C-alpha positions in Angstrom: 0.0 0.0 0.0 2.8 2.4 1.0 4.7 1.9 -2.3 1.4 2.4 -4.3 0.9 5.7 -2.5 4.4 6.8 -3.2 4.0 5.9 -6.9 0.8 7.9 -7.1 2.5 10.8 -5.5 5.4 10.6 -8.0 2.9 10.6 -10.9 1.1 13.6 -9.5 4.4 15.5 -9.2 5.2 14.8 -12.8 1.7 16.1 -13.8 2.2 19.3 -11.8 5.4 20.0 -13.7 3.6 19.7 -17.0 3.2 23.2 -18.6 0.0 22.0 -20.3 -1.7 21.5 -16.9 -1.6 25.2 -16.2 -3.9 25.8 -19.1 -6.6 23.8 -17.3 -7.2 25.6 -14.0 -9.9 23.3 -12.6 -7.9 20.1 -13.3 -4.7 21.7 -11.9 -6.4 22.5 -8.6 -7.7 18.9 -8.3 -4.2 17.5 -9.0 -2.6 19.9 -6.6 -5.1 19.0 -3.8 -4.5 15.3 -4.3 -0.7 15.9 -4.4 -1.0 17.7 -1.0 -3.1 15.0 0.5 -0.7 12.2 -0.5 2.3 14.3 0.6 0.7 14.6 4.1 -0.2 10.9 4.1 3.4 9.8 3.2 4.8 12.1 6.0 2.4 10.5 8.5 3.2 6.9 7.4 6.9 7.7 7.7 6.3 9.1 11.2 4.2 6.0 12.1 7.1 3.7 11.1 9.6 5.8 13.1 7.4 5.7 16.2 6.9 2.0 16.0 10.7 1.5 15.8 11.2 3.8 18.8 8.6 1.8 20.7 10.2 -1.5 19.9 13.6 -0.2 21.0 12.0 1.2 24.2 10.3 -2.1 25.0 13.6 -3.9 24.6 15.3 -1.4 26.9 12.5 -1.8 29.5 12.7 -5.6 29.4 16.5 -5.9 29.7 17.1 -3.2 32.2 17.5 -4.0 35.9 17.8 -0.4 37.0 14.5 0.7 38.5 15.0 4.4 37.7 15.9 3.6 34.1 12.9 1.3 33.8 10.7 4.1 35.0 12.1 6.6 32.5 11.6 4.0 29.7 8.0 3.4 30.8 7.2 7.1 30.7 8.8 7.4 27.3 6.8 4.4 26.0 3.6 6.0 27.2 4.4 9.2 25.4 5.3 7.4 22.2 2.1 5.3 22.3 0.0 8.5 22.6 1.9 10.0 19.6 1.4 6.8 17.6 -2.4 6.9 18.4 -2.6 10.5 17.2 -0.7 9.7 14.0 -2.9 6.7 13.3 -6.1 8.8 13.7 -4.7 11.3 11.2 -3.8 8.6 8.7 -7.4 7.1 9.0 -8.9 10.6 8.4 -6.9 11.2 5.3 -7.1 7.7 3.9 -10.8 7.2 4.7 -12.6 10.6 4.9 -16.2 10.2 6.2 -17.6 13.0 4.0 -16.7 14.5 0.6 -15.5 17.7 2.2 -13.7 16.3 5.3 -10.3 16.9 3.8 -10.9 20.6 3.4 -9.9 23.5 5.5 -12.7 25.0 7.7 -14.4 28.4 8.0 -15.7 29.2 11.5 -18.5 31.7 12.2 -18.9 32.5 15.9 -21.8 34.8 17.0 -22.8 36.1 20.4 -26.2 34.8 21.5 -28.3 35.4 24.6 -26.6 37.3 27.4 -25.6 40.7 26.1 -21.9 41.7 26.7 -21.2 38.5 28.5 -22.2 36.5 25.4 -19.8 38.6 23.3 -17.0 38.0 25.8 -17.8 34.2 25.7 -17.7 34.3 21.8 -14.2 35.8 22.2 -13.2 33.1 24.6 -14.4 30.4 22.2 -12.3 32.0 19.4 -9.2 32.0 21.6 -9.8 28.4 22.6 -10.1 27.2 18.9 -7.1 29.4 18.0 -4.9 27.6 20.5 -6.2 24.2 19.5 -5.3 25.0 15.9 -1.8 26.1 17.0 -1.4 22.7 18.6 -2.3 21.0 15.3 0.1 23.3 13.4 -2.8 24.7 11.5 -2.9 28.4 10.4 -5.8 30.7 11.2 -6.8 34.0 9.8 -9.6 36.4 10.7 -11.9 37.2 7.7 -14.4 39.5 9.4 -15.2 40.6 12.9 -17.4 42.9 14.9 -15.7 43.9 18.2 -17.6 45.3 21.2 -16.1 48.0 23.4 -15.0 45.7 26.3 -13.2 43.3 24.0 -15.6 40.6 23.1 -17.1 39.8 19.6 -20.6 40.3 18.4 -19.6 38.2 15.4 -16.4 36.7 14.1 -15.5 34.8 11.0 -12.2 33.1 10.6 -10.6 30.4 8.5 -8.6 27.4 9.7 -6.1 26.3 7.1 -5.2 22.6 7.5 -5.7 19.3 5.7 -8.7 17.6 7.3 -9.6 20.6 9.5 -13.2 20.5 8.5 -13.5 16.8 9.0 -12.4 17.2 12.7 -13.9 20.5 13.6 -17.4 20.1 12.0 -18.6 18.5 15.3 -18.2 21.9 17.0 -21.2 23.4 15.1 -24.1 24.3 17.4 -25.0 26.4 20.4 -22.4 26.6 23.2 -23.7 27.7 26.6 -21.6 29.2 29.4 -22.4 29.4 33.1 -20.1 31.6 35.1 -19.8 34.9 37.0 -19.2 37.4 34.2 -16.6 40.1 34.2 -19.4 42.7 33.9 -21.1 41.4 37.1 -20.0 43.0 40.3 -22.3 41.0 42.7 -20.8 37.6 42.0 -24.0 36.0 40.5 -23.7 33.2 38.0 -25.1 34.1 34.6 -26.0 31.9 31.7 -25.1 33.1 28.2 -24.7 31.5 24.8 -22.8 31.7 21.5 -23.4 29.9 18.3 -20.7 28.2 16.2 -21.1 27.4 12.5 -18.4 25.3 10.8 -18.2 25.3 7.0 -15.9 23.5 4.6 -13.7 26.0 2.8 -14.9 26.3 -0.8 -12.9 27.4 -3.8 -14.0 28.5 -7.2 -13.5 24.9 -8.4 -16.1 23.7 -5.8 -18.7 26.4 -6.2 -19.1 28.6 -9.2 -21.1 31.8 -8.6 -22.8 33.4 -11.5 -22.0 37.2 -11.4 -25.7 37.8 -12.4 -26.8 36.0 -9.2 -25.1 38.4 -6.8 -25.5 42.1 -5.8 -22.5 43.9 -4.3 -22.8 47.0 -2.1 -20.1 49.0 -0.6 -20.2 50.9 2.7 -17.8 52.5 5.3 -16.0 50.2 7.6 -16.7 50.6 11.3 -14.8 49.8 14.5 -11.1 49.5 15.2 -8.9 50.1 12.1 -6.6 52.5 10.3 -7.2 56.0 9.0 -9.4 54.8 6.2 -12.1 53.5 8.6 -15.3 55.4 8.3 -13.8 57.6 5.5 -13.7 55.2 2.5 -16.2 52.7 1.1 -13.9 49.7 1.6 -16.4 47.4 3.3 -18.3 44.9 1.1 -21.8 43.4 1.4 -22.8 40.6 -1.1 -26.3 39.4 -1.6 -26.7 36.0 -3.3 -30.1 36.5 -5.0 -31.2 32.9 -5.5 -30.7 31.9 -1.8 -31.0 35.3 -0.1 -27.6 34.7 1.7 -25.9 37.9 2.7 -22.2 38.1 3.5 -20.3 41.2 4.7 -16.6 41.8 5.1 -14.8 44.9 6.4 -11.6 43.7 8.2 -9.3 43.6 5.1 -7.2 46.5 4.0 -8.9 47.2 0.7 -12.2 46.9 -1.0 -10.8 44.3 -3.4 -9.6 42.1 -0.5 -12.9 42.5 1.3 -14.7 41.4 -1.8 -12.5 38.3 -2.2 -13.0 37.3 1.4 -16.7 37.8 1.2 -16.9 35.6 -1.9 -14.9 33.0 -0.1 -17.4 32.9 2.8 -20.3 32.9 0.4 -18.9 29.9 -1.6 -18.3 28.1 1.7 -21.9 28.8 2.9 -23.2 27.4 -0.4 -21.0 24.4 0.0 -22.1 24.0 3.6 -25.7 24.0 2.3 -24.8 21.1 0.0 -23.3 19.3 3.0 -26.6 19.8 5.0 -28.6 18.4 2.0 -26.2 15.4 1.9 -26.8 14.7 5.6 -30.5 15.2 5.2 -30.5 12.4 2.6 -29.0 9.9 5.0 -30.6 7.9 7.7 -32.6 9.9 10.2 -30.7 8.2 13.1 -27.4 9.6 12.1 -28.9 13.0 11.2 -30.5 13.2 14.7 -27.3 12.2 16.4 -25.4 15.1 15.0 -28.4 17.4 15.0 -27.5 18.3 11.4 -25.1 20.9 12.6 -28.0 23.2 13.4 -26.9 26.2 15.3 -30.1 26.1 17.4 -29.0 22.8 19.0 -27.4 23.3 22.4 -24.4 21.0 22.2 -22.2 22.0 25.1 -22.3 23.7 28.5 -19.2 25.3 30.0 -19.9 25.4 33.8 -17.1 27.4 35.4 -18.2 27.1 39.1 -18.1 23.3 38.8 -15.1 23.2 36.5 -17.1 21.1 34.0 -17.6 20.9 30.3 -20.6 18.8 29.3 -21.3 17.5 25.8 -25.1 17.0 25.7 -25.1 15.1 22.5 -23.1 12.2 23.9 -23.6 12.6 27.6 -20.0 13.1 28.5 -18.3 15.4 31.0 -14.8 16.8 31.4 -13.4 18.5 34.5 -10.4 20.3 33.3 -12.2 23.4 32.0 -9.2 25.8 32.3 -7.0 23.5 30.1 -9.9 23.1 27.6 -10.3 26.9 27.3 -6.6 27.0 26.7 -6.9 24.8 23.6 -6.6 21.3 25.1 -9.6 20.1 23.0 -8.2 17.0 21.5 -9.9 14.4 23.7 -13.2 16.4 23.6 -13.3 16.7 19.8 -12.1 13.2 19.1 -14.6 11.7 21.6 -17.5 13.6 19.9 -16.2 12.6 16.5 -16.1 8.9 17.5 -19.7 9.0 18.8 -21.2 11.2 16.1 -19.4 10.1 12.9 -21.3 11.4 9.9 
Protein backbone atom coordinates (compact mmCIF):
# COMPACT_ATOMS: atom_id res chain seq x y z
CA UNK A 1 0.00 0.00 0.00
CA UNK A 2 2.79 2.41 0.96
CA UNK A 3 4.65 1.86 -2.32
CA UNK A 4 1.43 2.40 -4.28
CA UNK A 5 0.86 5.71 -2.52
CA UNK A 6 4.42 6.83 -3.24
CA UNK A 7 4.02 5.89 -6.90
CA UNK A 8 0.76 7.87 -7.13
CA UNK A 9 2.50 10.83 -5.50
CA UNK A 10 5.37 10.61 -7.99
CA UNK A 11 2.94 10.58 -10.92
CA UNK A 12 1.13 13.65 -9.54
CA UNK A 13 4.44 15.49 -9.18
CA UNK A 14 5.16 14.79 -12.84
CA UNK A 15 1.71 16.09 -13.81
CA UNK A 16 2.19 19.29 -11.79
CA UNK A 17 5.42 19.98 -13.69
CA UNK A 18 3.61 19.66 -17.04
CA UNK A 19 3.17 23.16 -18.58
CA UNK A 20 -0.02 21.99 -20.30
CA UNK A 21 -1.74 21.49 -16.94
CA UNK A 22 -1.57 25.23 -16.20
CA UNK A 23 -3.94 25.81 -19.11
CA UNK A 24 -6.65 23.79 -17.33
CA UNK A 25 -7.22 25.58 -14.03
CA UNK A 26 -9.89 23.26 -12.62
CA UNK A 27 -7.88 20.12 -13.31
CA UNK A 28 -4.70 21.72 -11.94
CA UNK A 29 -6.43 22.51 -8.64
CA UNK A 30 -7.69 18.92 -8.34
CA UNK A 31 -4.22 17.51 -9.03
CA UNK A 32 -2.61 19.94 -6.55
CA UNK A 33 -5.12 18.96 -3.85
CA UNK A 34 -4.50 15.26 -4.31
CA UNK A 35 -0.74 15.90 -4.36
CA UNK A 36 -1.00 17.74 -1.01
CA UNK A 37 -3.14 14.95 0.47
CA UNK A 38 -0.71 12.21 -0.52
CA UNK A 39 2.29 14.25 0.64
CA UNK A 40 0.70 14.60 4.08
CA UNK A 41 -0.18 10.90 4.09
CA UNK A 42 3.37 9.83 3.21
CA UNK A 43 4.78 12.06 5.96
CA UNK A 44 2.38 10.52 8.49
CA UNK A 45 3.17 6.94 7.40
CA UNK A 46 6.90 7.68 7.73
CA UNK A 47 6.27 9.11 11.21
CA UNK A 48 4.22 6.03 12.11
CA UNK A 49 7.10 3.73 11.11
CA UNK A 50 9.60 5.83 13.09
CA UNK A 51 7.42 5.74 16.22
CA UNK A 52 6.91 1.98 15.96
CA UNK A 53 10.68 1.51 15.77
CA UNK A 54 11.25 3.76 18.80
CA UNK A 55 8.55 1.85 20.74
CA UNK A 56 10.18 -1.49 19.88
CA UNK A 57 13.58 -0.22 21.04
CA UNK A 58 12.02 1.21 24.21
CA UNK A 59 10.31 -2.08 25.02
CA UNK A 60 13.62 -3.92 24.61
CA UNK A 61 15.33 -1.44 26.95
CA UNK A 62 12.52 -1.79 29.48
CA UNK A 63 12.67 -5.60 29.41
CA UNK A 64 16.47 -5.88 29.66
CA UNK A 65 17.11 -3.17 32.22
CA UNK A 66 17.53 -4.04 35.91
CA UNK A 67 17.81 -0.40 36.98
CA UNK A 68 14.45 0.71 38.48
CA UNK A 69 15.02 4.38 37.67
CA UNK A 70 15.94 3.60 34.08
CA UNK A 71 12.90 1.33 33.75
CA UNK A 72 10.65 4.11 35.03
CA UNK A 73 12.07 6.56 32.47
CA UNK A 74 11.65 3.96 29.72
CA UNK A 75 8.03 3.38 30.76
CA UNK A 76 7.24 7.12 30.70
CA UNK A 77 8.83 7.41 27.25
CA UNK A 78 6.82 4.41 25.99
CA UNK A 79 3.57 5.97 27.20
CA UNK A 80 4.42 9.22 25.41
CA UNK A 81 5.33 7.39 22.19
CA UNK A 82 2.13 5.33 22.35
CA UNK A 83 0.05 8.51 22.58
CA UNK A 84 1.92 10.04 19.64
CA UNK A 85 1.37 6.85 17.62
CA UNK A 86 -2.37 6.87 18.36
CA UNK A 87 -2.62 10.50 17.21
CA UNK A 88 -0.73 9.72 13.99
CA UNK A 89 -2.94 6.68 13.31
CA UNK A 90 -6.07 8.83 13.73
CA UNK A 91 -4.74 11.34 11.20
CA UNK A 92 -3.84 8.58 8.75
CA UNK A 93 -7.36 7.14 8.98
CA UNK A 94 -8.89 10.58 8.44
CA UNK A 95 -6.87 11.23 5.29
CA UNK A 96 -7.15 7.69 3.86
CA UNK A 97 -10.82 7.22 4.65
CA UNK A 98 -12.63 10.57 4.93
CA UNK A 99 -16.20 10.24 6.22
CA UNK A 100 -17.63 12.96 3.99
CA UNK A 101 -16.73 14.46 0.62
CA UNK A 102 -15.53 17.70 2.22
CA UNK A 103 -13.71 16.30 5.26
CA UNK A 104 -10.27 16.86 3.76
CA UNK A 105 -10.87 20.60 3.39
CA UNK A 106 -9.90 23.54 5.54
CA UNK A 107 -12.67 25.03 7.69
CA UNK A 108 -14.39 28.38 8.05
CA UNK A 109 -15.71 29.23 11.51
CA UNK A 110 -18.52 31.69 12.21
CA UNK A 111 -18.92 32.52 15.91
CA UNK A 112 -21.76 34.81 17.04
CA UNK A 113 -22.80 36.09 20.45
CA UNK A 114 -26.22 34.77 21.47
CA UNK A 115 -28.29 35.41 24.58
CA UNK A 116 -26.56 37.27 27.40
CA UNK A 117 -25.57 40.70 26.13
CA UNK A 118 -21.93 41.72 26.67
CA UNK A 119 -21.16 38.48 28.49
CA UNK A 120 -22.22 36.51 25.41
CA UNK A 121 -19.83 38.61 23.30
CA UNK A 122 -17.01 37.95 25.78
CA UNK A 123 -17.79 34.23 25.65
CA UNK A 124 -17.68 34.33 21.84
CA UNK A 125 -14.19 35.83 22.16
CA UNK A 126 -13.17 33.09 24.61
CA UNK A 127 -14.36 30.40 22.19
CA UNK A 128 -12.31 32.02 19.43
CA UNK A 129 -9.17 31.99 21.62
CA UNK A 130 -9.84 28.36 22.55
CA UNK A 131 -10.10 27.25 18.92
CA UNK A 132 -7.12 29.38 17.95
CA UNK A 133 -4.91 27.65 20.54
CA UNK A 134 -6.20 24.23 19.52
CA UNK A 135 -5.32 25.00 15.90
CA UNK A 136 -1.83 26.08 16.96
CA UNK A 137 -1.37 22.68 18.64
CA UNK A 138 -2.35 21.03 15.34
CA UNK A 139 0.11 23.26 13.40
CA UNK A 140 -2.83 24.72 11.47
CA UNK A 141 -2.88 28.36 10.38
CA UNK A 142 -5.76 30.68 11.22
CA UNK A 143 -6.81 34.03 9.76
CA UNK A 144 -9.64 36.39 10.70
CA UNK A 145 -11.89 37.19 7.73
CA UNK A 146 -14.36 39.54 9.40
CA UNK A 147 -15.19 40.63 12.95
CA UNK A 148 -17.43 42.94 14.94
CA UNK A 149 -15.73 43.86 18.23
CA UNK A 150 -17.60 45.33 21.20
CA UNK A 151 -16.06 47.98 23.44
CA UNK A 152 -15.04 45.69 26.31
CA UNK A 153 -13.16 43.29 24.04
CA UNK A 154 -15.63 40.58 23.05
CA UNK A 155 -17.09 39.79 19.64
CA UNK A 156 -20.62 40.27 18.44
CA UNK A 157 -19.62 38.25 15.37
CA UNK A 158 -16.39 36.70 14.14
CA UNK A 159 -15.53 34.79 10.97
CA UNK A 160 -12.15 33.11 10.59
CA UNK A 161 -10.59 30.41 8.47
CA UNK A 162 -8.58 27.42 9.69
CA UNK A 163 -6.07 26.27 7.07
CA UNK A 164 -5.16 22.63 7.49
CA UNK A 165 -5.68 19.34 5.69
CA UNK A 166 -8.68 17.61 7.29
CA UNK A 167 -9.56 20.57 9.53
CA UNK A 168 -13.24 20.53 8.52
CA UNK A 169 -13.55 16.77 9.05
CA UNK A 170 -12.40 17.17 12.65
CA UNK A 171 -13.92 20.51 13.59
CA UNK A 172 -17.39 20.14 12.02
CA UNK A 173 -18.60 18.55 15.26
CA UNK A 174 -18.22 21.92 17.01
CA UNK A 175 -21.20 23.37 15.13
CA UNK A 176 -24.13 24.31 17.35
CA UNK A 177 -25.00 26.42 20.39
CA UNK A 178 -22.42 26.63 23.18
CA UNK A 179 -23.69 27.66 26.62
CA UNK A 180 -21.59 29.16 29.43
CA UNK A 181 -22.42 29.38 33.13
CA UNK A 182 -20.08 31.64 35.10
CA UNK A 183 -19.76 34.91 36.98
CA UNK A 184 -19.20 37.43 34.15
CA UNK A 185 -16.57 40.13 34.24
CA UNK A 186 -19.39 42.66 33.90
CA UNK A 187 -21.14 41.40 37.07
CA UNK A 188 -20.02 42.98 40.34
CA UNK A 189 -22.33 41.05 42.66
CA UNK A 190 -20.85 37.62 41.97
CA UNK A 191 -23.97 36.01 40.52
CA UNK A 192 -23.66 33.17 38.01
CA UNK A 193 -25.09 34.08 34.60
CA UNK A 194 -25.99 31.86 31.66
CA UNK A 195 -25.07 33.06 28.17
CA UNK A 196 -24.73 31.48 24.76
CA UNK A 197 -22.76 31.73 21.54
CA UNK A 198 -23.41 29.95 18.26
CA UNK A 199 -20.74 28.23 16.18
CA UNK A 200 -21.07 27.42 12.50
CA UNK A 201 -18.36 25.33 10.81
CA UNK A 202 -18.22 25.28 7.02
CA UNK A 203 -15.92 23.49 4.56
CA UNK A 204 -13.72 26.02 2.78
CA UNK A 205 -14.91 26.26 -0.82
CA UNK A 206 -12.85 27.41 -3.76
CA UNK A 207 -14.01 28.46 -7.21
CA UNK A 208 -13.52 24.91 -8.44
CA UNK A 209 -16.07 23.70 -5.83
CA UNK A 210 -18.74 26.37 -6.21
CA UNK A 211 -19.09 28.59 -9.24
CA UNK A 212 -21.05 31.78 -8.60
CA UNK A 213 -22.77 33.43 -11.54
CA UNK A 214 -22.05 37.19 -11.41
CA UNK A 215 -25.67 37.80 -12.40
CA UNK A 216 -26.78 36.02 -9.20
CA UNK A 217 -25.10 38.45 -6.80
CA UNK A 218 -25.50 42.10 -5.83
CA UNK A 219 -22.48 43.87 -4.35
CA UNK A 220 -22.82 46.97 -2.14
CA UNK A 221 -20.05 49.03 -0.56
CA UNK A 222 -20.16 50.90 2.74
CA UNK A 223 -17.83 52.53 5.26
CA UNK A 224 -15.99 50.23 7.64
CA UNK A 225 -16.68 50.61 11.35
CA UNK A 226 -14.83 49.75 14.53
CA UNK A 227 -11.07 49.49 15.15
CA UNK A 228 -8.85 50.11 12.14
CA UNK A 229 -6.59 52.53 10.34
CA UNK A 230 -7.18 56.03 9.05
CA UNK A 231 -9.41 54.77 6.23
CA UNK A 232 -12.05 53.49 8.64
CA UNK A 233 -15.32 55.44 8.26
CA UNK A 234 -13.79 57.57 5.47
CA UNK A 235 -13.66 55.21 2.47
CA UNK A 236 -16.15 52.70 1.15
CA UNK A 237 -13.88 49.67 1.58
CA UNK A 238 -16.39 47.35 3.29
CA UNK A 239 -18.34 44.93 1.10
CA UNK A 240 -21.79 43.40 1.37
CA UNK A 241 -22.78 40.64 -1.08
CA UNK A 242 -26.33 39.39 -1.58
CA UNK A 243 -26.74 36.00 -3.27
CA UNK A 244 -30.10 36.52 -4.95
CA UNK A 245 -31.16 32.86 -5.52
CA UNK A 246 -30.71 31.90 -1.83
CA UNK A 247 -31.01 35.27 -0.07
CA UNK A 248 -27.65 34.71 1.67
CA UNK A 249 -25.90 37.94 2.71
CA UNK A 250 -22.18 38.15 3.48
CA UNK A 251 -20.34 41.23 4.74
CA UNK A 252 -16.60 41.81 5.12
CA UNK A 253 -14.77 44.88 6.40
CA UNK A 254 -11.61 43.65 8.17
CA UNK A 255 -9.31 43.59 5.13
CA UNK A 256 -7.19 46.54 3.99
CA UNK A 257 -8.87 47.21 0.66
CA UNK A 258 -12.22 46.91 -1.05
CA UNK A 259 -10.78 44.26 -3.38
CA UNK A 260 -9.55 42.13 -0.46
CA UNK A 261 -12.89 42.46 1.33
CA UNK A 262 -14.69 41.36 -1.83
CA UNK A 263 -12.47 38.29 -2.24
CA UNK A 264 -12.96 37.26 1.40
CA UNK A 265 -16.72 37.83 1.20
CA UNK A 266 -16.93 35.65 -1.92
CA UNK A 267 -14.87 33.00 -0.12
CA UNK A 268 -17.37 32.93 2.76
CA UNK A 269 -20.33 32.92 0.35
CA UNK A 270 -18.91 29.94 -1.55
CA UNK A 271 -18.35 28.10 1.73
CA UNK A 272 -21.90 28.78 2.91
CA UNK A 273 -23.24 27.43 -0.36
CA UNK A 274 -21.01 24.35 -0.05
CA UNK A 275 -22.15 24.00 3.56
CA UNK A 276 -25.75 23.96 2.32
CA UNK A 277 -24.83 21.10 -0.01
CA UNK A 278 -23.32 19.27 2.99
CA UNK A 279 -26.56 19.77 4.96
CA UNK A 280 -28.56 18.38 2.04
CA UNK A 281 -26.23 15.37 1.92
CA UNK A 282 -26.79 14.67 5.62
CA UNK A 283 -30.54 15.16 5.23
CA UNK A 284 -30.54 12.44 2.60
CA UNK A 285 -28.97 9.90 4.95
CA UNK A 286 -30.61 7.89 7.71
CA UNK A 287 -32.64 9.86 10.24
CA UNK A 288 -30.74 8.19 13.09
CA UNK A 289 -27.38 9.62 12.06
CA UNK A 290 -28.89 13.01 11.24
CA UNK A 291 -30.54 13.17 14.67
CA UNK A 292 -27.29 12.20 16.39
CA UNK A 293 -25.35 15.14 15.05
CA UNK A 294 -28.37 17.44 14.97
CA UNK A 295 -27.54 18.31 11.38
CA UNK A 296 -25.06 20.90 12.64
CA UNK A 297 -28.04 23.17 13.36
CA UNK A 298 -26.88 26.23 15.28
CA UNK A 299 -30.10 26.08 17.37
CA UNK A 300 -29.03 22.79 18.95
CA UNK A 301 -27.41 23.26 22.37
CA UNK A 302 -24.40 20.99 22.16
CA UNK A 303 -22.17 21.99 25.09
CA UNK A 304 -22.26 23.70 28.48
CA UNK A 305 -19.16 25.30 30.00
CA UNK A 306 -19.87 25.39 33.78
CA UNK A 307 -17.06 27.37 35.40
CA UNK A 308 -18.17 27.14 39.09
CA UNK A 309 -18.15 23.33 38.81
CA UNK A 310 -15.10 23.21 36.48
CA UNK A 311 -17.08 21.09 34.04
CA UNK A 312 -17.59 20.87 30.29
CA UNK A 313 -20.62 18.82 29.26
CA UNK A 314 -21.30 17.55 25.76
CA UNK A 315 -25.07 17.03 25.74
CA UNK A 316 -25.07 15.06 22.47
CA UNK A 317 -23.10 12.15 23.88
CA UNK A 318 -23.65 12.57 27.65
CA UNK A 319 -19.96 13.09 28.49
CA UNK A 320 -18.33 15.45 31.02
CA UNK A 321 -14.77 16.76 31.39
CA UNK A 322 -13.41 18.45 34.53
CA UNK A 323 -10.36 20.31 33.26
CA UNK A 324 -12.16 23.40 31.98
CA UNK A 325 -9.22 25.80 32.29
CA UNK A 326 -7.05 23.51 30.15
CA UNK A 327 -9.86 23.08 27.61
CA UNK A 328 -10.32 26.85 27.29
CA UNK A 329 -6.56 27.02 26.68
CA UNK A 330 -6.93 24.80 23.62
CA UNK A 331 -6.63 21.32 25.13
CA UNK A 332 -9.55 20.09 23.04
CA UNK A 333 -8.15 16.96 21.47
CA UNK A 334 -9.93 14.43 23.69
CA UNK A 335 -13.18 16.43 23.64
CA UNK A 336 -13.30 16.70 19.85
CA UNK A 337 -12.11 13.16 19.11
CA UNK A 338 -14.62 11.67 21.57
CA UNK A 339 -17.48 13.56 19.89
CA UNK A 340 -16.17 12.56 16.46
CA UNK A 341 -16.09 8.89 17.45
CA UNK A 342 -19.67 9.00 18.79
CA UNK A 343 -21.21 11.22 16.11
CA UNK A 344 -19.40 10.14 12.94
CA UNK A 345 -21.26 11.41 9.86
